[in-house]
PLY file of the C-alpha trace (Angstrom):
ply
format ascii 1.0
element vertex 254
property float x
property float y
property float z
element edge 253
property int vertex1
property int vertex2
end_header
31.58 31.37 57.96
33.30 28.00 58.14
30.80 26.14 59.01
28.33 27.71 55.86
31.38 26.94 54.14
31.75 23.72 54.98
27.87 23.04 53.89
28.37 25.05 50.95
30.75 22.12 49.17
29.10 19.10 51.01
26.06 20.44 48.62
28.72 21.17 45.79
29.50 17.28 45.62
26.09 16.03 46.32
25.53 17.55 42.94
28.63 16.60 41.52
27.99 12.98 42.32
23.98 13.12 41.62
25.88 14.24 37.69
27.56 11.70 37.28
25.51 9.16 38.21
22.73 10.40 36.62
25.43 10.51 33.15
26.76 6.66 34.22
22.87 6.22 34.17
22.19 7.74 31.40
25.07 6.41 29.19
24.06 2.89 31.00
20.73 2.96 29.32
22.08 4.21 26.31
24.27 1.39 25.82
21.29 -1.59 26.16
18.49 0.79 24.54
19.59 0.12 20.91
16.89 -1.37 18.86
17.38 -5.31 18.68
18.02 -4.68 22.57
14.63 -3.64 22.71
13.18 -6.48 20.89
15.26 -8.85 22.72
14.18 -6.79 26.39
10.42 -6.58 25.45
7.67 -9.15 26.17
6.66 -12.08 23.79
2.91 -9.81 23.46
4.84 -7.31 22.57
7.63 -9.19 20.12
4.68 -10.53 18.10
3.42 -7.72 17.96
6.63 -5.84 16.11
7.00 -8.91 14.34
3.52 -8.99 13.19
4.37 -5.21 12.33
7.46 -6.06 10.42
6.17 -8.45 8.15
3.13 -5.92 7.11
5.83 -3.39 6.42
7.49 -5.96 3.86
4.27 -6.92 1.82
3.28 -3.70 1.85
6.61 -3.17 0.47
6.46 -5.95 -1.86
2.78 -4.32 -3.07
3.85 -1.11 -3.91
7.11 -1.70 -5.87
4.73 -4.32 -7.45
1.56 -2.26 -8.28
4.29 0.52 -9.31
5.99 -2.45 -12.29
2.61 -3.21 -13.21
0.46 0.40 -13.79
4.41 1.79 -16.20
3.91 -1.22 -17.90
0.34 -1.30 -18.65
0.71 2.41 -19.24
3.38 2.15 -21.93
1.45 -1.28 -23.74
-1.43 0.51 -23.89
0.45 3.68 -25.30
2.08 1.28 -27.64
-1.35 -0.64 -28.74
-3.41 2.78 -29.39
-0.43 4.44 -31.74
-1.21 1.38 -33.50
-4.83 1.46 -33.24
-5.09 4.96 -34.65
-2.35 4.18 -37.50
-5.35 3.62 -39.45
-4.58 0.15 -40.65
-6.88 -2.77 -40.47
-8.82 -4.06 -37.72
-8.88 -7.27 -38.70
-5.41 -7.55 -38.73
-5.88 -5.83 -35.28
-7.61 -7.66 -33.80
-5.80 -10.99 -34.89
-2.51 -10.18 -33.55
-3.99 -8.00 -30.68
-7.36 -8.90 -29.69
-7.78 -12.50 -29.66
-5.93 -13.57 -27.43
-4.61 -10.03 -25.23
-1.71 -9.39 -22.99
-2.77 -6.28 -21.72
-5.83 -4.80 -20.53
-6.70 -2.07 -23.83
-6.22 -5.03 -25.34
-8.28 -6.70 -23.87
-11.19 -3.94 -24.01
-10.38 -3.65 -27.83
-10.93 -8.33 -28.48
-13.78 -7.61 -26.01
-15.92 -5.90 -28.27
-15.01 -6.38 -32.01
-15.02 -10.43 -30.55
-18.75 -9.25 -29.76
-19.09 -7.11 -33.60
-17.59 -9.86 -35.40
-20.35 -12.67 -34.08
-23.23 -10.49 -34.11
-22.69 -9.25 -37.42
-22.29 -13.11 -39.29
-25.79 -13.88 -37.54
-27.77 -14.25 -41.34
-30.12 -11.03 -41.80
-28.98 -9.18 -38.62
-29.60 -6.00 -38.31
-26.45 -3.91 -37.05
-28.27 -0.96 -36.60
-31.15 -1.66 -34.68
-30.45 -5.15 -33.19
-29.07 -5.03 -30.25
-25.63 -4.55 -31.90
-24.52 -2.26 -30.02
-25.62 -2.95 -26.74
-23.84 -6.11 -26.51
-20.92 -4.68 -27.78
-21.02 -1.70 -24.96
-22.17 -4.48 -22.86
-19.41 -6.28 -23.42
-16.10 -3.61 -22.83
-17.59 -2.80 -19.71
-17.49 -5.85 -18.02
-13.87 -6.85 -19.43
-12.69 -2.82 -18.31
-14.56 -4.40 -14.80
-12.65 -7.52 -14.33
-9.57 -5.58 -15.94
-9.35 -3.00 -12.92
-10.20 -6.00 -10.27
-7.19 -8.13 -11.22
-5.08 -4.44 -11.63
-6.37 -4.04 -7.65
-5.77 -7.42 -6.47
-3.92 -7.11 -3.16
-3.76 -3.01 -3.19
-6.80 -4.04 -0.16
-4.43 -5.19 2.30
-2.68 -1.74 1.60
-5.47 -0.37 2.50
-6.05 -2.17 5.64
-2.54 -1.66 6.95
-2.54 1.71 6.60
-5.35 2.35 9.33
-4.44 -0.40 11.46
-1.29 -1.04 12.37
-1.10 2.26 14.58
-3.67 0.61 16.45
-1.31 -2.00 16.98
1.65 -0.40 17.71
-0.17 1.32 20.13
-1.96 -1.92 21.51
1.82 -3.28 22.03
2.23 -0.18 24.01
-0.35 -0.78 26.44
1.18 -4.11 26.76
4.32 -2.59 27.14
3.94 0.11 29.65
1.89 -2.34 31.78
4.74 -4.75 31.29
6.81 -1.82 33.03
4.65 -1.18 35.50
5.01 -4.51 36.97
8.60 -5.00 36.92
8.09 -1.54 39.15
5.93 -2.90 41.61
7.89 -6.19 41.32
10.77 -4.41 42.39
9.71 -1.34 44.27
12.13 0.78 42.78
10.79 3.35 40.15
14.59 4.36 39.01
14.87 5.05 35.89
17.15 2.24 35.15
14.18 -0.24 35.79
11.43 2.07 34.11
13.39 3.26 30.25
13.10 -0.33 28.97
9.81 -1.23 29.15
8.57 2.70 27.93
11.30 2.62 25.33
10.09 -0.77 24.27
6.74 0.30 24.81
7.54 3.90 22.06
9.37 1.21 19.74
5.82 -1.03 18.97
4.05 3.02 18.17
7.14 3.43 15.76
6.80 0.24 13.88
2.97 1.06 13.87
3.44 4.33 12.49
6.39 3.41 9.81
4.59 0.56 9.11
1.29 2.57 8.27
2.50 5.74 7.10
4.15 4.29 3.39
0.71 2.16 3.26
-1.54 4.88 3.10
0.68 6.97 0.49
0.98 4.55 -1.36
-2.39 3.51 -1.58
-3.32 6.53 -2.59
-1.14 7.68 -4.92
-1.87 4.58 -6.87
-5.09 3.94 -6.21
-4.72 7.30 -8.03
-3.52 6.34 -11.35
-5.34 3.42 -11.52
-8.40 5.42 -11.43
-6.50 7.44 -14.37
-6.23 4.40 -15.91
-9.45 3.01 -16.00
-10.60 6.59 -17.40
-7.96 5.87 -20.28
-9.63 2.18 -20.62
-13.70 3.95 -20.39
-12.22 6.97 -23.31
-10.69 3.91 -25.52
-13.87 2.22 -25.21
-16.73 4.79 -25.81
-13.79 5.87 -29.15
-14.55 2.52 -29.87
-17.98 1.92 -29.91
-18.72 5.13 -31.96
-16.68 3.65 -34.57
-17.60 0.67 -34.89
-21.39 1.72 -34.65
-20.04 3.64 -37.55
-19.32 0.94 -39.49
-22.38 -0.73 -38.71
-24.48 1.52 -40.32
-22.52 2.30 -43.17
-22.86 -1.80 -43.64
-26.64 -1.29 -42.28
0 1
1 2
2 3
3 4
4 5
5 6
6 7
7 8
8 9
9 10
10 11
11 12
12 13
13 14
14 15
15 16
16 17
17 18
18 19
19 20
20 21
21 22
22 23
23 24
24 25
25 26
26 27
27 28
28 29
29 30
30 31
31 32
32 33
33 34
34 35
35 36
36 37
37 38
38 39
39 40
40 41
41 42
42 43
43 44
44 45
45 46
46 47
47 48
48 49
49 50
50 51
51 52
52 53
53 54
54 55
55 56
56 57
57 58
58 59
59 60
60 61
61 62
62 63
63 64
64 65
65 66
66 67
67 68
68 69
69 70
70 71
71 72
72 73
73 74
74 75
75 76
76 77
77 78
78 79
79 80
80 81
81 82
82 83
83 84
84 85
85 86
86 87
87 88
88 89
89 90
90 91
91 92
92 93
93 94
94 95
95 96
96 97
97 98
98 99
99 100
100 101
101 102
102 103
103 104
104 105
105 106
106 107
107 108
108 109
109 110
110 111
111 112
112 113
113 114
114 115
115 116
116 117
117 118
118 119
119 120
120 121
121 122
122 123
123 124
124 125
125 126
126 127
127 128
128 129
129 130
130 131
131 132
132 133
133 134
134 135
135 136
136 137
137 138
138 139
139 140
140 141
141 142
142 143
143 144
144 145
145 146
146 147
147 148
148 149
149 150
150 151
151 152
152 153
153 154
154 155
155 156
156 157
157 158
158 159
159 160
160 161
161 162
162 163
163 164
164 165
165 166
166 167
167 168
168 169
169 170
170 171
171 172
172 173
173 174
174 175
175 176
176 177
177 178
178 179
179 180
180 181
181 182
182 183
183 184
184 185
185 186
186 187
187 188
188 189
189 190
190 191
191 192
192 193
193 194
194 195
195 196
196 197
197 198
198 199
199 200
200 201
201 202
202 203
203 204
204 205
205 206
206 207
207 208
208 209
209 210
210 211
211 212
212 213
213 214
214 215
215 216
216 217
217 218
218 219
219 220
220 221
221 222
222 223
223 224
224 225
225 226
226 227
227 228
228 229
229 230
230 231
231 232
232 233
233 234
234 235
235 236
236 237
237 238
238 239
239 240
240 241
241 242
242 243
243 244
244 245
245 246
246 247
247 248
248 249
249 250
250 251
251 252
252 253
């Protein structure tokens, strides 16, 4: 009975020592696994991956902010222009004030159509109804809409690229970090958690940065792309209505 009690006490002491050592190791690991320390301890390849992802994330957020501001501005300008357009004033006056030197997409569409119609109407003896004027006006508006949308979509391809690519770049950093961790294990001949944890942690940190970069990019690309698509439909609708007005005026002159 005495031997059994001594053995039980020894097992309890060993278990307590192991728990204390595990707690100390966990505390030490937690103290040395901050985000900055993970970056500093990472291999040079993993550091390059992290820096590249962080820079890409900054660029993505800058593009997102710029597109949000731009979309709000062009929609506001389009609403103001449509209000003046449908107010019943002179199209010639509106062309001189907004269409001749347009500062926003809808004014550019109006200016392209109105400018083509004015040039055609000044041709001596031209038939405004059957002389191909309407086709030229429609073509001018179509080209202008395409050009304006290309300008609004500028840099959005970067966001579209970063979204699906960033997780794989982070995964590359993860794979490299795990390889680095295995190299540390082989060099030290030690599988202790204090040897394995830094490499595994920095590897997972690279994946986390990749996801943090990719998720906003994917969401923003879908939202911004949808908003630009709605605005393009708005320009198309305005162009169709304005083409009908010009066609009516051509028939009245003819």
